[in-house]
VOBA-1610 file (N, C-alpha, C; in pm, whole numbers, padded with zeros to 5 digits, always signed):
BEGIN
Met+00538-00431+00582Met+00460-00318+00534Met+00339-00366+00455Val+00237-00282+00453Val+00119-00310+00371Val+00122-00215+00253His+00118-00267+00132His+00116-00181+00014His+00014-00233-00087Tyr+00002-00165-00198Tyr-00103-00197-00295Tyr-00085-00334-00358Gly+00037-00389-00354Gly+00057-00526-00401Gly-00017-00625-00313His-00010-00603-00181His-00085-00688-00088His-00235-00671-00112Ser-00277-00545-00128Ser-00419-00520-00151Ser-00469-00589-00277Asn-00386-00591-00379Asn-00425-00657-00504Asn-00440-00807-00485Gln-00355-00867-00402Gln-00371-01010-00374Gln-00496-01036-00293Leu-00527-00946-00201Leu-00651-00962-00125Leu-00772-00949-00216Arg-00763-00860-00312Arg-00872-00845-00410Arg-00892-00976-00486Gln-00782-01038-00529Gln-00790-01164-00602Gln-00844-01275-00511Ala-00800-01273-00385Ala-00847-01376-00291Ala-00996-01364-00268Lys-01045-01240-00255Lys-01188-01219-00233Lys-01270-01270-00351Ala-01214-01257-00471Ala-01284-01302-00592Ala-01300-01453-00595Met-01223-01526-00513Met-01233-01672-00510Met-01350-01720-00424Gly-01411-01631-00350Gly-01523-01671-00265Gly-01612-01552-00237Asp-01691-01562-00132Asp-01785-01455-00099Asp-01750-01381+00028Tyr-01667-01441+00110Tyr-01636-01382+00241Tyr-01490-01407+00270Leu-01416-01299+00292Leu-01272-01310+00308Leu-01228-01282+00451Ile-01161-01380+00509Ile-01102-01364+00642Ile-00950-01364+00626Val-00886-01268+00687Val-00741-01255+00678Val-00679-01282+00814Gly-00588-01378+00819Gly-00518-01407+00943Gly-00386-01333+00948Val-00363-01257+01054Val-00242-01176+01067Val-00157-01229+01181His-00028-01246+01159His+00063-01301+01258His+00098-01200+01367Thr+00144-01251+01480Thr+00189-01166+01589Thr+00331-01115+01561Asp+00371-01016+01637Asp+00507-00964+01626Asp+00610-01072+01657Gly+00577-01156+01757Gly+00669-01261+01798Gly+00696-01361+01686Glu+00591-01403+01617Glu+00605-01499+01507Glu+00688-01438+01393Ile+00660-01313+01362Ile+00732-01249+01253Ile+00879-01231+01288Ser+00904-01187+01411Ser+01043-01166+01453Ser+01122-01296+01451Gln+01058-01405+01490Gln+01125-01535+01494Gln+01164-01583+01355His+01073-01568+01260His+01094-01626+01127His+01149-01527+01024Lys+01127-01398+01045Lys+01161-01304+00938Lys+01235-01180+00985Gly+01227-01145+01110Gly+01292-01023+01155Gly+01193-00923+01209Pro+01241-00812+01261Pro+01153-00714+01326Pro+01054-00654+01228Pro+00925-00655+01260Pro+00824-00597+01170Pro+00831-00445+01169Val+00794-00386+01058Val+00791-00241+01047Val+00675-00187+01130Phe+00558-00250+01116Phe+00441-00211+01193Phe+00420-00309+01308Thr+00366-00262+01419Thr+00331-00351+01529Thr+00211-00435+01489Gln+00186-00541+01564Gln+00074-00628+01529Gln-00059-00552+01537Asp-00075-00464+01635Asp-00199-00387+01643Asp-00215-00295+01523Glu-00105-00236+01478Glu-00110-00152+01358Glu-00146-00235+01236Arg-00089-00354+01226Arg-00118-00440+01111Arg-00261-00491+01114Tyr-00313-00521+01233Tyr-00453-00564+01243Tyr-00544-00454+01185Lys-00516-00331+01224Lys-00601-00221+01179Lys-00582-00190+01031Met-00457-00200+00984Met-00431-00176+00842Met-00505-00276+00754Val-00500-00402+00792Val-00566-00506+00712Val-00718-00490+00717Arg-00771-00455+00833Arg-00916-00432+00844Arg-00962-00320+00752Ala-00873-00225+00725Ala-00910-00108+00644Ala-00911-00136+00495Ile-00859-00251+00453Ile-00860-00286+00310Ile-01000-00333+00273Lys-01057-00275+00170Lys-01200-00290+00146Lys-01246-00428+00105Trp-01154-00515+00065Trp-01194-00651+00027Trp-01194-00747+00146Val-01152-00701+00261Val-01142-00786+00380Val-01271-00778+00460Asp-01330-00894+00490Asp-01452-00899+00568Asp-01425-00920+00717Glu-01316-00987+00747Glu-01288-01021+00887Glu-01140-01057+00898Ile-01081-01038+01016Ile-00943-01083+01034Ile-00933-01177+01154Val-00830-01261+01151Val-00796-01348+01263Val-00666-01296+01322Glu-00671-01248+01444Glu-00552-01197+01510Glu-00466-01312+01562Gly-00336-01301+01542Gly-00245-01404+01591Gly-00256-01535+01517Ala-00273-01530+01386Ala-00284-01652+01306Ala-00152-01729+01307Pro-00155-01863+01302Pro-00032-01943+01302Pro+00053-01915+01180Tyr+00184-01923+01199Tyr+00277-01890+01092Tyr+00281-01996+00982Val+00279-02121+01022Val+00283-02232+00926Val+00140-02279+00900Thr+00103-02286+00775Thr-00031-02328+00737Thr-00039-02481+00734Thr-00125-02537+00816Thr-00142-02683+00823Thr-00284-02721+00786Leu-00306-02851+00767Leu-00441-02899+00740Leu-00532-02875+00860Glu-00474-02879+00979Glu-00552-02853+01100Glu-00609-02711+01098Thr-00526-02616+01051Thr-00572-02478+01042Thr-00682-02465+00937Leu-00663-02530+00824Leu-00766-02528+00720Leu-00899-02581+00772Asp-00891-02693+00842Asp-01012-02756+00892Asp-01078-02673+01003Lys-00995-02608+01084Lys-01048-02526+01193Lys-01140-02417+01141Tyr-01105-02361+01026Tyr-01187-02255+00967Tyr-01274-02304+00851Thr-01294-02438+00846Thr-01377-02501+00744Thr-01334-02453+00604Ser-01205-02455+00581Ser-01150-02403+00456Ser-01137-02511+00350Asp-01173-02479+00230Asp-01158-02572+00119Asp-01012-02581+00074Phe-00947-02468+00066Phe-00806-02466+00025Phe-00745-02333+00067Cys-00614-02327+00058Cys-00542-02203+00089Cys-00480-02150-00038Val-00468-02017-00044Val-00416-01951-00163Val-00300-01859-00123His-00198-01857-00207His-00083-01772-00181His-00033-01717-00314Gly+00046-01612-00307Gly+00106-01556-00428Gly+00206-01653-00488Asp+00246-01627-00611Asp+00334-01720-00681Asp+00482-01698-00645Asp+00510-01692-00516Asp+00646-01690-00464Asp+00648-01773-00336Ile+00767-01808-00292Ile+00780-01901-00182Ile+00784-01829-00047Thr+00733-01894+00058Thr+00740-01841+00194Thr+00806-01945+00283Leu+00903-01901+00364Leu+00985-01994+00441Leu+00980-01967+00590Thr+01006-02074+00666Thr+01024-02060+00810Thr+01168-02018+00837Val+01201-01997+00963Val+01335-01952+00998Val+01442-02054+00959Asp+01404-02183+00952Asp+01500-02287+00914Asp+01491-02322+00765Gly+01422-02238+00688Gly+01421-02254+00544Gly+01321-02352+00488Lys+01219-02391+00565Lys+01118-02485+00517Lys+00998-02410+00459Asp+00941-02469+00356Asp+00824-02412+00290Asp+00704-02419+00387Thr+00644-02306+00417Thr+00532-02302+00513Thr+00406-02366+00456Tyr+00404-02394+00328Tyr+00286-02454+00264Tyr+00306-02600+00226Glu+00413-02659+00271Glu+00447-02794+00230Glu+00333-02892+00253Glu+00272-02890+00369Glu+00167-02987+00403Glu+00042-02968+00318Val-00002-02843+00302Val-00125-02820+00225Val-00102-02841+00076Lys+00020-02820+00031Lys+00052-02848-00110Lys+00042-02998-00138Arg+00096-03078-00045Arg+00091-03224-00063Arg-00052-03275-00065Ser-00138-03210+00009Ser-00277-03255+00019Ser-00364-03209-00096Gly-00309-03120-00181Gly-00387-03070-00294Gly-00482-02957-00256Arg-00457-02898-00140Arg-00546-02790-00095Arg-00471-02655-00097Tyr-00403-02633-00206Tyr-00324-02511-00221Tyr-00348-02452-00360Arg-00368-02320-00365Arg-00386-02248-00491Arg-00297-02124-00489Glu-00277-02066-00607Glu-00194-01947-00616Glu-00266-01835-00690Cys-00231-01712-00654Cys-00277-01596-00730Cys-00153-01518-00775Lys-00171-01429-00868Lys-00058-01359-00927Lys-00012-01245-00838Arg+00121-01230-00829Arg+00177-01117-00758Arg+00163-00993-00846Thr+00171-00878-00785Thr+00162-00752-00858Thr+00300-00713-00908Gln+00314-00706-01039Gln+00444-00673-01097Gln+00485-00531-01063Gly+00613-00515-01034Gly+00668-00380-01017Gly+00667-00327-00877Val+00622-00408-00778Val+00623-00360-00640Val+00654-00475-00547Ser+00727-00444-00443Ser+00751-00538-00333Ser+00792-00456-00212Thr+00775-00514-00095Thr+00822-00447+00025Thr+00973-00431+00018Thr+01040-00531-00041Thr+01184-00523-00060Thr+01221-00394-00134Asp+01151-00368-00241Asp+01177-00250-00322Asp+01152-00122-00242Leu+01038-00117-00172Leu+01004+00003-00095Leu+01101+00028+00018Val+01140-00080+00088Val+01239-00067+00194Val+01371-00018+00137Gly+01407-00069+00020Gly+01530-00025-00045Gly+01528+00123-00075Arg+01415+00174-00121Arg+01404+00317-00149Arg+01426+00399-00022Met+01371+00349+00090Met+01386+00421+00216Met+01528+00415+00269Leu+01592+00298+00253Leu+01729+00282+00304Leu+01829+00363+00222Leu+01805+00371+00093Leu+01898+00445+00009Leu+01896+00594+00044Met+01773+00648+00065Met+01757+00790+00094Met+01850+00872+00004Thr+01846+00839-00123Thr+01941+00894-00219Thr+01935+01046-00226Lys+02050+01109-00212Lys+02056+01254-00222Lys+02013+01301-00361Ala+02042+01217-00462Ala+02010+01254-00600Ala+01874+01203-00644His+01793+01157-00548His+01664+01097-00580His+01579+01189-00666His+01585+01318-00634His+01507+01416-00710His+01597+01520-00776Ser+01725+01489-00790Ser+01819+01589-00839Ser+01799+01621-00986Asn+01725+01535-01057Asn+01706+01560-01200Asn+01582+01642-01228Ile+01529+01710-01125Ile+01411+01793-01147Ile+01440+01903-01249Gly+01565+01952-01247Gly+01600+02056-01344Gly+01646+02001-01478His+01653+01870-01488His+01702+01805-01611His+01593+01810-01718Ser+01635+01796-01843Ser+01538+01801-01953Ser+01437+01688-01945Asp+01478+01573-01885Asp+01384+01462-01869Asp+01265+01504-01783Tyr+01293+01586-01685Tyr+01187+01634-01595Tyr+01085+01715-01674Gln+01136+01810-01755Gln+01046+01895-01831Gln+00967+01813-01931Gln+01034+01714-01995Gln+00965+01629-02092Gln+00855+01549-02024His+00883+01503-01900His+00783+01426-01827His+00663+01513-01792Thr+00688+01634-01741Thr+00577+01722-01704Thr+00499+01762-01828Asp+00568+01782-01942Asp+00499+01816-02065Asp+00409+01703-02113Asn+00445+01579-02078Asn+00368+01463-02125Asn+00232+01453-02058Phe+00218+01508-01936Phe+00090+01498-01867Phe-00016+01572-01948Gly-00125+01502-01974Gly-00235+01562-02048Gly-00225+01545-02198Lys-00114+01488-02245Lys-00099+01464-02388Lys-00126+01319-02422Val-00165+01295-02545Val-00184+01158-02592Val-00051+01105-02642Gly-00010+00988-02590Gly+00116+00931-02631Gly+00129+00792-02577Pro+00246+00728-02596Pro+00267+00593-02546Pro+00243+00585-02397Met+00173+00481-02352Met+00138+00468-02211Met+00260+00470-02122Ser+00369+00404-02163Ser+00488+00399-02079Ser+00548+00538-02059Thr+00535+00625-02158Thr+00589+00760-02145Thr+00500+00844-02055Leu+00370+00832-02072Leu+00278+00911-01991Leu+00287+00874-01844Ile+00312+00748-01818Ile+00309+00701-01680Ile+00445+00711-01613Gln+00546+00665-01679Gln+00676+00652-01614Gln+00783+00745-01666Gly+00748+00835-01760Gly+00848+00927-01810Gly+00919+00871-01931Pro+01001+00950-01995Pro+01061+00911-02122Pro+01157+00795-02111Lys+01209+00765-01993Lys+01302+00654-01977Lys+01241+00539-01897Gly+01109+00537-01887Gly+01044+00423-01824Gly+01032+00433-01674His+01061+00549-01616His+01045+00564-01472His+01017+00709-01438Ser+00958+00730-01322Ser+00928+00866-01278Ser+01057+00938-01242Pro+01072+01064-01280Pro+01191+01139-01242Pro+01200+01162-01091Trp+01085+01147-01021Trp+01083+01177-00877Trp+01095+01052-00793Thr+01041+00942-00837Thr+01059+00815-00767Thr+01121+00718-00866Gly+01241+00751-00909Gly+01303+00686-01024Gly+01327+00538-01010Val+01330+00483-00887Val+01356+00341-00871Val+01231+00257-00894Ser+01115+00318-00904Ser+00992+00243-00920Ser+00985+00177-01056Gln+00944+00049-01057Gln+00928-00026-01181Gln+00781-00051-01212Phe+00692+00012-01134Phe+00549-00012-01150Phe+00494+00064-01270Leu+00413-00005-01352Leu+00346+00055-01466Leu+00196+00053-01442Gln+00138+00171-01431Gln-00006+00182-01408Gln-00082+00152-01537Thr-00200+00095-01523Thr-00289+00072-01637Thr-00429+00113-01598Ser-00512+00143-01697Ser-00650+00180-01669Ser-00725+00062-01608Gln-00691-00060-01650Gln-00758-00178-01598Gln-00732-00194-01449Lys-00609-00166-01406Lys-00578-00180-01264Lys-00655-00078-01181Ile-00669+00043-01233Ile-00745+00145-01161Ile-00892+00103-01151Ile-00945+00049-01259Ile-01085+00003-01258Ile-01106-00107-01155Gln-01009-00198-01145Gln-01019-00308-01049Gln-01021-00257-00905Phe-00949-00150-00879Phe-00939-00096-00744Phe-01051+00004-00712Ala-01100+00074-00812Ala-01198+00180-00789Ala-01334+00122-00751Ser-01408+00198-00672Ser-01541+00152-00630Ser-01642+00166-00742Gly-01624+00265-00828Gly-01719+00287-00937Gly-01850+00347-00893Gln-01858+00390-00766Gln-01981+00444-00711Gln-01984+00596-00721Glu-02093+00649-00774Glu-02114+00793-00779Glu-02178+00839-00649Pro-02163+00967-00614Pro-02233+01018-00495Pro-02383+01004-00511Gln-02448+00967-00403Gln-02592+00948-00404Gln-02661+01064-00331Pro-02790+01088-00360Pro-02862+01195-00289Pro-02852+01173-00138Gly-02821+01278-00067Gly-02809+01268+00078Gly-02667+01243+00125Asp-02574+01210+00033Asp-02435+01190+00071Asp-02369+01322+00108Thr-02281+01319+00204Thr-02198+01434+00236Thr-02065+01417+00163Ile-02038+01504+00069Ile-01916+01493-00010Ile-01803+01564+00064Ile-01705+01485+00104Ile-01593+01535+00184Ile-01465+01526+00101Tyr-01390+01635+00098Tyr-01266+01639+00021Tyr-01146+01652+00114Val-01046+01566+00092Val-00918+01576+00163Val-00808+01567+00058Ala-00692+01623+00090Ala-00583+01621-00008Ala-00450+01601+00062Gly-00353+01544-00011Gly-00221+01523+00047Gly-00137+01430-00037Ala-00027+01385+00021Ala+00064+01292-00048Ala+00022+01148-00025Phe-00016+01115+00097Phe-00052+00978+00136Phe+00056+00880+00090Asp+00179+00918+00116Asp+00294+00838+00077Asp+00313+00721+00173Leu+00354+00604+00122Leu+00369+00483+00204Leu+00246+00461+00290Phe+00132+00460+00228Phe+00002+00456+00297Phe+00007+00370+00423His-00016+00432+00539His+00005+00365+00667His-00110+00390+00763Ile-00094+00341+00886Ile-00201+00344+00984Ile-00241+00487+01022Gly-00146+00581+01015Gly-00179+00721+01041Gly-00279+00773+00939His-00260+00736+00812His-00354+00773+00707His-00489+00706+00730Val-00486+00579+00767Val-00610+00505+00790Val-00692+00570+00902Asp-00625+00601+01013Asp-00696+00663+01126Asp-00756+00797+01085Phe-00682+00875+01006Phe-00733+01004+00961Phe-00856+00986+00873Leu-00848+00897+00774Leu-00960+00877+00682Leu-01081+00817+00753Glu-01056+00731+00850Glu-01167+00676+00928Glu-01236+00786+01008Ala-01156+00875+01068Ala-01212+00987+01144Ala-01292+01080+01053Val-01243+01102+00931Val-01313+01185+00834Val-01447+01122+00797Ser-01446+00992+00773Ser-01569+00923+00732Ser-01676+00925+00841Arg-01632+00940+00965Arg-01727+00941+01077Arg-01796+01076+01094Leu-01759+01174+01014Leu-01820+01306+01025Leu-01961+01309+00967Ser-01997+01203+00896Ser-02130+01199+00833Ser-02185+01057+00839Asp-02318+01049+00841Asp-02382+00918+00835Asp-02369+00857+00695Lys-02359+00944+00594Lys-02344+00898+00456Lys-02228+00972+00390Pro-02105+00937+00428Pro-01990+01008+00372Pro-01954+00960+00233Tyr-01911+01053+00150Tyr-01852+01020+00021Tyr-01718+01093+00020Val-01611+01018+00050Val-01480+01079+00072Val-01399+01078-00057Ile-01360+01197-00101Ile-01276+01214-00219Ile-01136+01253-00171Val-01036+01177-00215Val-00897+01206-00178Val-00824+01266-00298Gly-00771+01386-00281Gly-00690+01448-00385Gly-00543+01415-00363Leu-00482+01348-00460Leu-00341+01312-00449Leu-00256+01408-00533His-00155+01465-00470His-00066+01558-00540His+00035+01484-00626Phe+00072+01543-00737Phe+00175+01485-00821Phe+00307+01478-00746Asp+00396+01391-00794Asp+00524+01368-00727Asp+00605+01496-00709Gln+00612+01578-00814Gln+00693+01699-00806Gln+00637+01797-00703Glu+00506+01798-00686Glu+00444+01885-00585Glu+00477+01836-00444Val+00469+01704-00426Val+00502+01646-00295Val+00647+01675-00259Asn+00735+01660-00357Asn+00876+01687-00330Asn+00901+01833-00297Arg+00822+01921-00355Arg+00837+02064-00327Arg+00813+02094-00179Tyr+00705+02036-00121Tyr+00675+02072+00017Tyr+00729+01973+00121Lys+00770+01853+00078Lys+00826+01758+00174Lys+00977+01747+00165Gly+01034+01773+00047Gly+01178+01772+00032Gly+01237+01632+00039Lys+01367+01623+00073Lys+01442+01497+00083Lys+01423+01417-00046Asn+01396+01285-00029Asn+01373+01204-00149Asn+01226+01167-00161Tyr+01139+01244-00098Tyr+00995+01215-00105Tyr+00936+01265-00237Pro+00831+01197-00286Pro+00764+01081-00226Pro+00839+00951-00252Ile+00827+00857-00159Ile+00886+00724-00177Ile+00811+00650-00288Met+00679+00661-00288Met+00596+00597-00389Met+00548+00702-00489Asn+00547+00666-00618Asn+00500+00764-00716Asn+00348+00776-00712Val+00297+00873-00785Val+00155+00906-00776Val+00065+00789-00816His+00111+00704-00908His+00030+00591-00952His+00026+00482-00845Glu+00137+00463-00776Glu+00140+00368-00664Glu+00053+00419-00550Arg+00061+00548-00523Arg-00017+00606-00415Arg-00167+00602-00447Thr-00200+00612-00575Thr-00341+00604-00616Thr-00403+00471-00576Leu-00335+00361-00611Leu-00389+00229-00577Leu-00392+00206-00427Ser-00291+00256-00356Ser-00287+00239-00211Ser-00409+00303-00145Val-00444+00423-00190Val-00556+00495-00132Val-00689+00434-00176Leu-00699+00395-00303Leu-00824+00335-00353Leu-00859+00205-00281Ala-00759+00136-00229Ala-00784+00009-00160Ala-00845+00030-00021Cys-00845+00152+00028Cys-00896+00180+00163Cys-01048+00187+00162Arg-01111+00121+00255Arg-01258+00113+00260Arg-01324+00248+00292Tyr-01248+00344+00344Tyr-01306+00473+00380Tyr-01302+00573+00265Val-01247+00533+00151Val-01229+00622+00037Val-01328+00586-00075Ser-01395+00687-00128Ser-01491+00666-00236Ser-01433+00697-00373Glu-01346+00797-00380Glu-01292+00841-00508Glu-01156+00906-00487Val-01073+00904-00592Val-00940+00966-00587Val-00924+01060-00706Val-00872+01179-00678Val-00836+01274-00783Val-00686+01261-00803Ile-00644+01213-00919Ile-00503+01188-00947Ile-00438+01317-00998Gly-00341+01367-00922Gly-00277+01493-00960Gly-00362+01613-00924Ala-00418+01611-00805Ala-00503+01722-00760Ala-00420+01849-00743Pro-00479+01965-00769Pro-00406+02091-00747Pro-00376+02109-00598Tyr-00263+02172-00567Tyr-00225+02189-00428Tyr-00323+02282-00356Ala-00365+02388-00424Ala-00464+02479-00365Ala-00604+02426-00391Val-00686+02424-00287Val-00825+02379-00300Val-00906+02498-00352Thr-00927+02499-00480Thr-00987+02615-00547Thr-01140+02610-00547Arg-01198+02724-00580Arg-01344+02731-00593Arg-01392+02639-00704Glu-01314+02634-00814Glu-01352+02547-00927Glu-01356+02400-00884Leu-01259+02358-00805Leu-01256+02220-00757Leu-01377+02192-00667Leu-01405+02284-00577Leu-01519+02265-00486Leu-01650+02258-00561Asp-01665+02343-00662Asp-01788+02343-00741Asp-01799+02218-00828His-01687+02176-00886His-01688+02061-00975His-01733+01934-00903Phe-01683+01912-00783Phe-01717+01791-00707Phe-01832+01813-00609Lys-01887+01935-00609Lys-01999+01968-00519Lys-01963+01934-00373Val-01847+01980-00332Val-01792+01947-00201Val-01870+02016-00089Asp-01909+01940+00011Asp-01978+01994+00129Asp-01882+02029+00242Leu-01770+01955+00249Leu-01679+01971+00361Leu-01536+01941+00315Val-01442+02024+00357Val-01299+02002+00329Val-01230+01975+00462Cys-01153+01867+00468Cys-01087+01829+00593Cys-00936+01828+00580His-00870+01861+00690His-00725+01854+00698His-00688+01804+00836Gly-00575+01736+00846Gly-00532+01684+00976Gly-00469+01793+01061Lys-00406+01750+01171Lys-00344+01842+01265Lys-00203+01883+01221Thr-00154+01825+01112Thr-00020+01857+01064Thr-00017+01998+01005Asp+00103+02054+00996Asp+00119+02189+00942Asp+00077+02195+00796Val+00019+02307+00757Val-00018+02331+00618Val+00092+02413+00553His+00157+02356+00452His+00262+02428+00381His+00199+02528+00283Pro+00254+02647+00273Pro+00199+02745+00179Pro+00218+02701+00035Asp+00140+02756-00053Asp+00154+02728-00197Asp+00282+02794-00249Lys+00312+02771-00374Lys+00437+02822-00432Lys+00448+02974-00422Asp+00333+03042-00428Asp+00334+03188-00420Asp+00319+03239-00277Gly+00325+03144-00181Gly+00316+03183-00040Gly+00174+03193+00013Ser+00075+03167-00070Ser-00065+03178-00028Ser-00113+03055+00046Asp-00225+03070+00115Asp-00287+02961+00191Asp-00363+02870+00095Pro-00325+02742+00081Pro-00394+02653-00013Pro-00539+02624+00028Tyr-00574+02654+00152Tyr-00710+02629+00200Tyr-00789+02759+00218Ala-00745+02865+00152Ala-00811+02994+00167Ala-00958+02990+00124Glu-00987+02923+00012Glu-01125+02921-00040Glu-01220+02845+00052Pro-01189+02718+00093Pro-01281+02650+00185Pro-01287+02719+00321Arg-01180+02787+00361Arg-01182+02861+00488Arg-01281+02978+00478Lys-01277+03045+00363Lys-01368+03159+00341Lys-01513+03113+00338Lys-01536+02995+00281Lys-01672+02941+00272Lys-01722+02883+00404Gly-01630+02865+00500Gly-01668+02809+00629Gly-01689+02659+00627Ile-01624+02590+00530Ile-01642+02445+00520Ile-01513+02369+00552Leu-01411+02440+00602Leu-01285+02374+00637Leu-01293+02320+00779His-01260+02191+00793His-01270+02125+00924His-01137+02057+00956Thr-01084+02084+01076Thr-00961+02018+01120Thr-00996+01889+01192Val-00936+01779+01148Val-00968+01647+01204Val-00847+01595+01282Asp-00871+01557+01406Asp-00767+01498+01489Asp-00782+01346+01485Ser-00689+01279+01419Ser-00697+01133+01407Ser-00648+01062+01532Met-00588+01136+01625Met-00531+01080+01747Met-00416+00984+01716Asn-00353+01004+01601Asn-00239+00921+01562Asn-00131+01012+01505Ser-00014+01008+01565Ser+00095+01097+01525Ser+00193+01032+01427Leu+00164+00909+01384Leu+00254+00840+01292Leu+00262+00913+01159Thr+00384+00928+01107Thr+00406+00994+00979Thr+00491+00905+00889Thr+00501+00943+00763Thr+00587+00870+00670Thr+00732+00875+00718Asp+00775+00988+00773Asp+00910+01000+00828Asp+00933+00897+00939Ser+00830+00874+01021Ser+00842+00776+01130Ser+00866+00636+01075Ile+00798+00602+00966Ile+00815+00471+00904Ile+00958+00455+00853Val+01009+00558+00788Val+01146+00554+00736Val+01244+00532+00851Gln+01223+00601+00961Gln+01314+00588+01076Gln+01310+00446+01134Arg+01193+00384+01134Arg+01183+00245+01182Arg+01267+00153+01095Ile+01260+00173+00965Ile+01336+00090+00871Ile+01486+00108+00895Ile+01529+00230+00905Ile+01672+00259+00923Ile+01721+00201+01055Lys+01639+00211+01158Lys+01678+00161+01291Lys+01710+00013+01289Asn+01637-00065+01210Asn+01653-00210+01210Asn+01731-00263+01090Arg+01802-00178+01021Arg+01869-00220+00898Arg+01977-00325+00923Leu+02031-00333+01045Leu+02139-00427+01074Leu+02088-00571+01086Phe+01957-00591+01085Phe+01902-00727+01098Phe+01894-00800+00964Tyr+01921-00732+00854Tyr+01904-00793+00722Tyr+01992-00915+00696Pro+02122-00913+00732Pro+02210-01024+00693Pro+02163-01161+00739Lys+02099-01171+00856Lys+02055-01302+00906Lys+01949-01361+00814Arg+01855-01278+00769Arg+01751-01325+00678Arg+01813-01374+00548Leu+01911-01302+00499Leu+01979-01341+00376Leu+02043-01478+00389Thr+02101-01506+00506Thr+02164-01635+00530Thr+02061-01748+00520Val+01943-01725+00577Val+01835-01825+00572Val+01794-01850+00427Met+01779-01743+00349Met+01737-01759+00211Met+01842-01834+00129His+01969-01804+00153His+02074-01874+00081His+02076-02022+00116Ala+02048-02054+00243Ala+02043-02194+00286Ala+01932-02268+00210Tyr+01820-02198+00188Tyr+01709-02258+00115Tyr+01750-02287-00030Ile+01820-02194-00092Ile+01865-02214-00230Ile+01956-02335-00240Leu+02049-02346-00145Leu+02143-02457-00147Leu+02071-02590-00130Arg+01965-02590-00046Arg+01894-02715-00017Arg+01801-02756-00131Thr+01737-02659-00196Thr+01634-02691-00294Thr+01675-02663-00438Gly+01773-02576-00456Gly+01812-02539-00591Gly+01719-02437-00652Arg+01625-02382-00571Arg+01531-02281-00621Arg+01567-02144-00563Pro+01540-02037-00639Pro+01581-01904-00594Pro+01500-01849-00479Gly+01379-01901-00456Gly+01298-01849-00345Gly+01254-01706-00370Asn+01265-01621-00268Asn+01209-01487-00274Asn+01302-01388-00342Arg+01331-01406-00467Arg+01406-01312-00548Arg+01545-01282-00493Thr+01606-01378-00422Thr+01740-01354-00369Thr+01846-01360-00478His+01804-01392-00602His+01900-01391-00711His+01929-01248-00755Tyr+01865-01149-00691Tyr+01897-01009-00717Tyr+01985-00959-00603Pro+02116-00954-00622Pro+02206-00915-00514Pro+02175-00778-00458Ser+02127-00686-00539Ser+02105-00550-00492Ser+01993-00539-00391Ile+01901-00637-00390Ile+01791-00630-00294Ile+01794-00742-00192Ala+01885-00837-00210Ala+01884-00954-00122Ala+01910-00917+00023Ser+01990-00816+00048Ser+02027-00784+00185Ser+01913-00722+00264Ile+01801-00689+00199Ile+01691-00632+00274Ile+01569-00724+00274Met+01593-00852+00250Met+01484-00948+00245Met+01421-00976+00381Arg+01487-00933+00487Arg+01438-00970+00620Arg+01308-00900+00657Tyr+01278-00792+00590Tyr+01157-00719+00626Tyr+01033-00781+00563Gln+01004-00905+00595Gln+00880-00970+00553Gln+00791-00969+00675Asp+00706-00867+00685Asp+00652-00839+00816Asp+00502-00851+00832Ile+00427-00895+00729Ile+00283-00905+00748Ile+00232-01038+00696Pro+00287-01149+00742Pro+00233-01278+00697Pro+00088-01291+00741Met+00008-01352+00661Met-00131-01364+00698Met-00197-01482+00627Ile-00306-01525+00682Ile-00383-01634+00622Ile-00519-01577+00581Leu-00560-01609+00462Leu-00684-01556+00410Leu-00785-01668+00390Tyr-00908-01636+00418Tyr-01014-01735+00403Tyr-01126-01678+00317Ser-01156-01743+00208Ser-01268-01701+00124Ser-01384-01798+00143Lys-01500-01745+00174Lys-01617-01829+00195Lys-01690-01850+00064Ser-01710-01975+00027Ser-01775-02006-00100Ser-01926-01994-00086Gln-01995-02007-00200Gln-02140-02001-00198Gln-02202-02115-00119Lys-02126-02223-00103Lys-02176-02337-00026Lys-02155-02318+00124Gly-02098-02203+00160Gly-02081-02175+00302Gly-01949-02221+00359Lys-01863-02277+00275Lys-01733-02323+00323Lys-01628-02215+00298Tyr-01524-02220+00380Tyr-01417-02121+00366Tyr-01302-02175+00282Ser-01252-02089+00194Ser-01129-02120+00123Ser-01020-02036+00187Met-00910-02098+00221Met-00807-02026+00294Met-00687-01998+00207Arg-00629-01882+00228Arg-00510-01841+00155Arg-00410-01784+00253Tyr-00291-01837+00250Tyr-00187-01782+00336Tyr-00115-01675+00257His-00099-01559+00320His-00036-01447+00252His+00087-01403+00329Asp+00198-01398+00260Asp+00326-01368+00324Asp+00335-01224+00372Gly+00275-01132+00301Gly+00271-00994+00343Gly+00392-00913+00302Phe+00503-00980+00278Phe+00622-00909+00233Phe+00638-00930+00084Asn+00602-01049+00038Asn+00622-01085-00103Asn+00494-01073-00182Gln+00442-00955-00194Gln+00323-00927-00271Gln+00212-01026-00243
//
């Protein structure tokens, strides 16, 4: 899967040079070394291209990073997150470049991993949102808009969201600044507003946002993200999988997005349209759920004649992603065996397998990639990115 942790590493990799090339592995390579990928290689190619710090991708990049690969792309060095990446037989994929001194590391994003996200989907906990009526829920909703400790405002009184309670991610203003474009609308821009959950940000979302951006020569796309409790109201089950702060970074990392409204109202009101000077409101081909009072949330832009239905030509949904995960859940034990073999051989924990609760889902490491940053001298710096381990 591609999530904001991967995007954050790509952001760091881009900062190491001027031009970033990302190498993405084939389905065959991933299946051999890690297990069945959640996204197909074509989906992953497009997902990575949509991350705004990526300048170019290499399709079918080799799984093991060698000096030959570095030299082929005139790379000064390769960079990876501060966790280990292994082949199917438990060997470090960076062993050769590490020995040569052409290896660097960047920091992983705390509080998120594909392991964690897959775990949330596999659990599909019936009680995931059962505490909505609990006093913690009311205290959390009361905290929005108040001045108080950052951990309470972001994650609720017990350090986590009542709606995506397994999340350990803590949002900060600095992280939002790092992801945000910081660009204001310019004269002549067409300000386009879209709204939704954008949960588990995936290729269906990318195709929709790309189609929206093509509606104008100078688009300024604003994405309104609904709060977790609102998403759960109209999607039900244990949705959203990712909390609003995780979804914010996921959407901000997309090259087709200019701005994000965090906790946007479900109904697109006249006040919202006037505040952002919206020229066009877009919605996909999916059903529009009525507001809490049964009214049409798009009544105002419909009345103004600025509501546009966009066909992304992609039917992938968050539900589809969850079903893919569940379908392949029986493949996890083999990956765990490989990781345990590595621990026995090296005495190092590797990819967080010292956490028994998540070790059984380690096999879903599905977007390994190699990154190349071009320096001011015109040379490329290469970074291999595991794709599963932040």
